[in-house]
C-alpha positions in Angstrom: 0.1 -0.1 0.0 1.2 3.8 -0.8 2.2 5.6 2.3 4.7 8.1 3.4 7.4 5.6 3.7 6.7 3.7 0.6 4.9 6.1 -1.8 4.3 4.6 -5.2 2.3 7.9 -6.4 3.5 10.8 -5.0 1.1 13.6 -5.0 2.1 17.3 -5.6 1.5 20.0 -3.2 -1.2 21.8 -5.5 -3.3 18.4 -5.5 -3.8 18.7 -1.7 -7.0 19.9 -0.6 -5.6 20.5 3.0 -2.3 22.1 3.5 -0.4 23.3 6.7 0.1 26.7 7.6 3.7 26.5 8.1 6.6 28.7 9.2 10.2 28.2 8.4 13.2 29.4 10.8 16.4 29.2 9.1 17.8 30.0 5.7 20.9 27.9 5.2 22.6 26.0 2.4 21.2 22.5 4.0 18.0 23.6 4.2 17.8 25.1 0.7 19.0 22.0 -1.0 17.4 19.5 1.0 14.3 20.5 2.9 12.4 23.9 1.3 12.4 21.7 -1.9 10.2 18.8 -0.3 7.2 21.2 0.2 6.6 20.6 -3.6 5.4 17.0 -2.6 3.8 17.6 0.7 0.5 19.3 2.0 2.0 22.5 3.4 1.5 26.2 2.5 4.8 28.2 3.5 3.5 31.5 4.9 6.9 33.1 6.2 10.5 32.4 6.5 12.7 33.7 9.4 16.4 34.4 9.7 18.6 36.5 11.6 20.2 38.1 8.1 16.8 39.9 6.4 18.3 39.4 2.9 18.3 35.5 2.7 15.0 35.4 4.7 13.7 37.8 2.2 15.2 35.5 -0.7 14.4 32.1 0.6 10.5 33.3 1.0 10.7 34.9 -2.7 12.1 31.5 -3.8 10.1 29.1 -1.7 6.6 31.0 -2.1 6.7 32.3 1.5 4.5 35.2 1.6 6.4 37.5 4.3 9.7 37.0 5.9 11.1 38.2 9.6 14.2 38.2 11.6 12.8 37.8 14.6 11.2 34.4 15.3 8.8 35.5 18.1 7.8 38.3 16.3 6.9 35.8 13.0 5.0 33.3 15.3 3.0 35.6 17.3 1.8 37.5 14.0 1.5 34.1 11.8 0.1 31.5 14.3 1.4 28.5 12.1 0.0 25.2 12.2 3.6 23.9 12.2 7.0 25.5 12.3 10.1 23.8 10.7 13.7 24.5 12.1 16.7 23.9 10.2 19.3 25.9 12.4 23.1 25.6 13.7 24.7 26.0 17.1 25.5 28.4 19.8 28.7 29.8 20.3 28.8 27.5 23.3 28.3 24.4 20.9 24.5 24.1 22.3 21.9 23.5 19.7 20.0 26.4 18.7 16.9 24.2 17.5 16.3 23.0 21.1 15.0 26.6 22.3 13.4 27.6 18.9 11.4 24.3 19.5 10.3 25.2 22.9 9.2 28.8 21.4 7.2 27.3 18.6 5.6 24.8 21.0 4.6 27.7 23.6 3.0 29.6 20.2 0.9 26.4 19.9 2.6 25.2 16.6 3.5 21.5 15.9 7.3 21.3 15.3 9.8 19.5 12.7 13.3 20.2 13.3 16.4 19.1 11.5 18.7 17.0 13.9 19.8 17.4 16.5 17.1 18.8 18.2 19.4 18.7 21.4 22.6 18.7 23.2 21.8 15.8 25.9 19.2 13.2 26.9 18.0 16.1 29.7 17.3 18.5 26.8 15.5 15.8 25.1 13.4 15.2 28.1 12.3 19.0 28.7 11.2 19.1 24.8 9.2 15.9 25.7 7.3 17.6 28.6 7.2 20.8 26.7 5.1 18.9 23.6 2.8 17.1 26.0 1.8 20.1 27.7 1.4 21.9 24.4 -0.5 19.0 23.1 1.5 19.2 19.9 3.9 17.0 18.1 7.7 17.1 17.9 9.2 15.1 15.0 13.4 15.1 13.9 14.7 14.9 10.6 15.9 10.9 11.3 16.1 10.8 7.4 17.9 7.7 7.9 14.5 5.7 9.0 12.8 7.0 5.7 15.6 5.8 3.2 13.5 3.0 1.2 16.3 0.8 1.8 16.2 0.9 5.6 12.2 0.9 5.5 13.0 -2.3 3.3 15.2 -3.7 5.7 12.8 -3.2 8.5 10.0 -4.8 6.5 12.4 -8.0 5.8 13.3 -8.5 9.2 10.2 -8.5 10.6 9.0 -11.2 8.4 8.6 -14.5 9.5 10.5 -15.8 6.9 13.9 -13.7 7.9 13.6 -15.2 11.8 14.6 -13.2 14.7 16.9 -10.7 14.0 20.1 -12.0 15.5 23.0 -9.4 15.1 23.8 -6.5 13.1 27.0 -4.7 11.8 26.9 -0.7 10.7 29.9 1.0 9.5 29.8 4.8 9.5 33.1 7.0 9.0 32.8 9.4 12.1 35.5 10.1 14.5 35.7 10.8 18.2 37.8 13.7 20.0 40.1 12.3 22.8 38.6 11.1 26.0 39.5 14.2 28.2 38.1 16.5 25.2 34.9 14.7 24.6 32.6 16.4 27.1 33.5 19.9 25.4 30.3 20.4 22.8 33.0 22.1 20.8 35.2 19.4 20.5 32.3 17.1 20.3 30.0 18.8 17.7 30.6 16.6 14.8 29.8 13.5 16.9 26.6 15.2 18.4 25.7 16.2 14.7 26.2 13.2 13.0 25.7 10.1 15.5 21.9 10.7 14.7 22.4 8.8 11.7 23.6 5.6 12.5 22.0 5.7 15.6 18.6 6.3 14.1 19.3 3.2 12.0 20.5 1.0 14.7 17.6 2.2 17.0 14.8 1.7 14.4 16.0 -1.8 13.1 17.1 -3.4 16.5 15.4 -1.6 19.1 16.7 -0.4 22.7 20.4 -1.1 23.5 20.8 -2.7 26.7 24.6 -2.8 26.8 27.7 -1.1 25.0 31.4 -1.1 25.5 33.8 0.1 22.7 37.5 0.3 21.9 39.1 3.5 20.6 42.0 4.5 18.3 44.0 7.6 18.7 45.4 8.0 14.9 42.0 8.8 13.5 39.7 8.8 16.3 38.0 5.8 15.2 36.0 3.1 17.2 34.4 -0.3 17.4 31.6 -0.8 20.0 30.1 -4.4 20.9 26.1 -3.8 21.5 23.7 -6.1 23.5 20.3 -5.3 22.6 17.0 -5.4 24.7 15.9 -8.2 22.6 18.8 -10.3 22.8 20.4 -9.8 19.8 24.1 -8.4 19.5 25.7 -6.0 17.2 28.8 -4.2 16.1 29.0 -0.6 15.4 32.2 0.7 13.7 32.9 4.4 13.3 35.3 4.1 10.4 37.2 7.5 10.9 40.2 7.5 8.6 38.5 6.0 5.5 38.7 7.4 1.9 36.8 10.0 1.2 36.1 8.4 -2.1 34.7 4.9 -0.6 31.0 4.9 0.2 30.1 6.2 3.7 27.9 3.2 5.0 27.9 -0.5 5.1 24.7 -2.5 6.9 24.4 -6.1 7.6 21.4 -7.5 9.7 21.6 -11.3 10.3 18.1 -13.4 11.2 17.7 -17.0 11.5 19.2 -18.6 8.3 18.8 -15.3 6.4 20.5 -12.1 6.2 20.1 -8.5 4.4 22.8 -6.2 3.6 22.5 -2.1 2.1 25.8 -0.8 0.7 26.3 2.8 0.1 22.7 3.4 1.2 20.8 2.3 -2.0 21.8 -1.3 -2.8 20.1 -3.7 -0.8 20.6 -7.5 -1.1 18.4 -9.9 0.7 20.0 -13.2 0.9 17.1 -15.6 1.7 17.2 -18.8 3.4 19.1 -21.3 1.1 21.3 -24.6 1.4 24.2 -24.5 -0.1 25.4 -27.0 -2.6 26.6 -30.0 -1.1 30.6 -29.7 -0.2 32.6 -31.2 -2.7 29.8 -32.2 -5.0 28.1 -29.1 -6.0 29.4 -27.9 -9.7 27.2 -24.7 -9.9 26.9 -21.9 -7.7 23.4 -20.8 -8.9 20.8 -21.3 -6.3 17.5 -22.4 -7.0 15.2 -19.6 -8.0 12.9 -19.7 -5.0 15.5 -19.1 -2.5 18.2 -16.9 -4.8 19.3 -13.5 -3.2 16.9 -10.4 -4.3 18.7 -7.4 -5.0 17.5 -4.0 -5.5 18.9 -0.7 -6.7 17.8 2.4 -8.6 18.4 3.3 -12.1 19.3 6.8 -12.9 18.4 7.1 -16.4 14.9 8.3 -16.1 13.8 11.4 -14.6 12.2 9.6 -11.6 11.4 10.9 -8.3 13.0 7.3 -6.7 16.3 8.6 -8.0 15.9 11.9 -6.6 17.9 12.8 -3.8 15.2 14.2 -2.0 13.5 10.7 -1.8 16.6 8.4 -1.9 17.6 10.2 1.3 14.4 10.2 2.9 14.0 14.0 3.2 10.7 14.0 1.0 9.2 11.0 3.0 9.9 12.0 6.1 8.5 15.8 5.7 5.3 14.0 4.1 5.0 11.8 7.4 5.5 14.7 9.7 2.4 16.7 7.6 0.0 13.6 7.5 0.8 13.1 11.0 -0.5 16.7 11.9 -3.3 16.7 9.5 -4.4 13.5 10.9 -4.0 14.1 14.3 -2.2 11.1 15.1 1.4 11.5 16.2 4.3 10.4 14.0 5.8 6.8 14.5 9.2 7.6 13.3 11.4 10.6 13.9 10.0 10.9 17.5 11.5 12.4 20.7 11.8 8.7 22.1 14.2 7.9 18.9 16.3 10.7 19.5 16.3 10.1 23.6 17.9 6.5 22.6 20.1 8.1 20.2 21.5 10.6 22.8 22.0 7.5 25.4 24.3 6.3 23.1 26.0 9.5 22.3 26.6 10.0 26.1 27.3 6.5 26.5 30.9 7.4 24.4 31.0 11.0 25.7 31.1 9.7 29.4 32.3 6.2 29.7 36.3 5.4 29.2 37.0 2.9 26.5 36.7 -0.6 27.4 34.4 -0.1 30.2 31.0 -1.4 29.9 28.0 0.5 30.1 24.1 -0.2 30.8 21.7 2.0 29.2 18.6 2.5 30.8 15.4 1.9 28.4 13.5 4.6 26.8 10.1 4.4 26.8 8.3 4.0 23.6 
C-alpha cells in the first residue's frame, strides 16, 4: 500500500485539498538543498521565513513561495500563528543546539514542530522537549532521514517477516571520529559526533530496538572506534566508526542477520536480501547457481529516467519524512518515526561515548517508546 514510507504515487503540493500553514526558521545551505524543496511533494503552505539575516530570509521566502519574512522568530510566531514550524539552524557559540530553544518557543506558540537533527545536546534537553510537547498538545518530529531511506524501510519490513526469523545480530559501518577522551565532554570538540551520530543511531534503534549494554574501543590516530552492542531483544551488534576511511569510498554498510537469512545495504542504495537457502553439497556441487525460489533478491535504483525515486530528496528520505510529519499533523496521529523517544535513545548512545572510558561496559536505561 502507498504511504509516506513507500509512496508509489506521490502527490504534488497543489493536488492536496488541505495544507498546513507553516513557518520556517533558518535559511542555510542544507535547508536550501534538501528541506524547502520537499514542500513540492507535501501538503504545506509556506507562509513565512525567518533568518537572522534579512536578505536571506527575503530571498528564501521569494524562492520558495513564502508570503512574508522576518528576522525575529518570536514576532513571526505571534503574527502568523502557524500550524507547524520547520527548524533548520546551527549551534550556539558554546556548542549548544539552537533548535532546542526554538522548538520550545514554537511549542509555546501552539505550533507543531519539525526540526532537523540534532534537536538537543543531551538526554535532559530531549526530556524537557518531551514534557513541553505534552503540555502543549503538539507533536515534535526530528529529521531522522535514515529511517525513511527506501532501503532501510525495506530492511525493516524484511527483518520483521516470518521468513527472516529473529534479527540476531547487526553490523553498521559509518565514518565518524571522536575527540580524545579528555576533550569529549566539550560540546565544541564533540560537535560533529553530536551532529552525525543521529544517522547511524537512528538506523540501529529503528531496526534493532533499545540498546541494553555497550562497550567500545578507541584508536587515537584517526579517532575511530568499534563498539560491541547488546540489545534488549537479546540480539548483539557491532557499530564501527570508520574514521580514516577514504573520502572516495561509500559512507555506510549495514548487515542484519536473522535465522538462516541476512540482508545487506551498501552505499545506502543497494539492497541484497539473502533468503534462506541450502548450500550445494560440499565437494560435490558443480554450480553456484541457487534455485530461483531461494536465490538472493537485489534492489538498486536506475539513474536514467527523471523519476522521483532516483532523486536525492527521495533516496535520502527527506521528502518522505516531511510528508510523514505533515500527514501526522493533519490526521491528529503522532509521528511513528523521527520521534523524541528515538532521539532520546540516540542521545543515550552519544552520552555513553562521551562519558564512558574505552573498554568499560555501560548499561543503558530503556527509553519508553
